[in-house]
C-alpha positions as CSV (number, residue, x, y, z in Angstrom):
1,M,0.0,0.0,0.0
2,V,1.4,3.4,-1.0
3,T,0.1,5.2,2.1
4,R,1.7,2.7,4.5
5,R,5.1,3.0,2.7
6,A,4.9,6.8,2.5
7,F,4.2,7.2,6.2
8,S,6.8,4.6,7.0
9,F,9.3,6.8,5.1
10,V,8.2,10.0,6.8
11,I,8.4,8.4,10.3
12,K,11.8,7.0,9.6
13,R,13.0,10.4,8.4
14,A,11.7,11.8,11.8
15,G,14.2,9.4,13.4
16,Y,12.1,6.5,14.4
17,E,12.6,2.8,13.6
18,V,9.7,1.4,11.7
19,M,8.3,-2.1,11.1
20,E,5.6,-2.6,8.5
21,A,2.8,-5.1,8.4
22,V,0.4,-5.6,5.5
23,N,-2.5,-7.1,7.5
24,G,-3.8,-7.8,11.0
25,E,-2.2,-11.2,11.3
26,E,1.2,-9.9,10.3
27,T,0.7,-7.0,12.8
28,L,0.3,-9.5,15.6
29,K,3.4,-11.5,14.6
30,L,5.5,-8.4,14.3
31,A,4.3,-7.0,17.6
32,R,5.2,-10.2,19.4
33,T,8.7,-10.4,18.1
34,G,9.5,-6.7,17.5
35,R,8.5,-5.2,20.8
36,P,7.1,-1.9,19.4
37,G,7.0,1.3,21.3
38,L,3.9,2.4,19.4
39,I,1.5,0.8,16.9
40,L,-0.3,2.7,14.0
41,L,-3.2,0.4,13.1
42,D,-5.5,0.9,10.1
43,I,-9.0,-0.3,10.7
44,M,-9.5,-1.5,7.1
45,M,-6.9,-4.3,6.6
46,P,-7.1,-7.6,4.7
47,V,-7.0,-11.0,6.3
48,M,-7.7,-9.7,9.8
49,G,-9.4,-6.3,10.3
50,G,-8.0,-3.6,12.6
51,F,-10.6,-4.1,15.3
52,D,-9.8,-7.8,15.7
53,A,-6.1,-7.1,15.7
54,L,-6.6,-4.3,18.3
55,K,-8.5,-6.6,20.6
56,R,-5.9,-9.4,20.3
57,L,-3.1,-6.9,20.9
58,R,-4.7,-5.8,24.1
59,E,-5.2,-9.4,25.3
60,K,-1.4,-10.2,25.0
61,P,0.8,-9.3,27.9
62,G,3.6,-8.1,25.6
63,T,1.4,-5.6,23.8
64,A,-1.3,-4.8,26.2
65,E,0.3,-1.6,27.3
66,V,1.7,-0.5,23.9
67,P,0.1,2.8,22.7
68,I,-2.1,2.1,19.6
69,L,-3.2,4.8,17.3
70,V,-6.0,3.8,15.0
71,L,-6.2,5.2,11.4
72,T,-9.6,5.2,9.9
73,A,-11.6,6.7,7.0
74,R,-14.8,5.9,8.9
75,T,-15.9,9.1,10.5
76,D,-19.0,8.0,12.3
77,S,-19.0,8.3,16.1
78,E,-19.8,4.5,16.4
79,T,-16.4,3.6,14.8
80,V,-14.5,6.0,17.1
81,I,-16.3,4.7,20.2
82,E,-15.6,1.1,19.1
83,A,-11.9,1.8,18.6
84,I,-11.5,3.5,22.0
85,G,-13.6,0.8,23.6
86,A,-11.4,-1.9,22.1
87,G,-8.3,-0.3,23.5
88,A,-7.1,2.3,21.1
89,N,-5.2,5.2,22.8
90,D,-6.0,7.6,20.0
91,Y,-7.4,7.8,16.5
92,I,-6.6,9.7,13.4
93,L,-9.3,10.3,10.8
94,K,-8.5,10.2,7.1
95,P,-7.6,12.1,5.2
96,Y,-4.5,12.7,7.2
97,T,-1.2,14.3,6.4
98,A,2.3,13.0,7.0
99,K,2.9,15.9,9.3
100,A,-0.2,15.0,11.4
101,I,1.1,11.4,11.7
102,V,4.6,12.4,12.8
103,E,3.2,14.9,15.3
104,R,1.0,12.2,16.8
105,V,3.9,9.7,17.0
106,Q,6.1,12.3,18.6
107,K,3.4,13.0,21.2
108,Y,3.7,9.4,22.4
109,F,7.5,9.5,22.5
110,E,7.9,12.8,24.3
111,G,10.8,12.6,26.8
112,T,12.0,9.3,25.2
113,P,15.2,9.1,23.2
114,V,14.5,8.8,19.4
115,H,14.8,5.2,18.3
């Protein structure tokens, strides 16, 4: 996906290490082995959707406390409520800019050395 790769590039340029997953199942695998400091999670993903991945991430001891930012094009309040209820720390509505993503990532790493 072009958007994922573009944001990965921008976040790397901001000084952070990035791991990319193409679907919910891959997200779970990477999160178990990669020990992320933050997860950007799109709600609309193939194989396993974002809500299912979010719930599973919250169930696992290694990822239960990792900040998760949900990216979504769905702007209805039910989606936002469901995301927060499932354990998202924050959400970003599409369309979003690279600058907005980097600012949100930086917010969660304030006071932490850049990776």
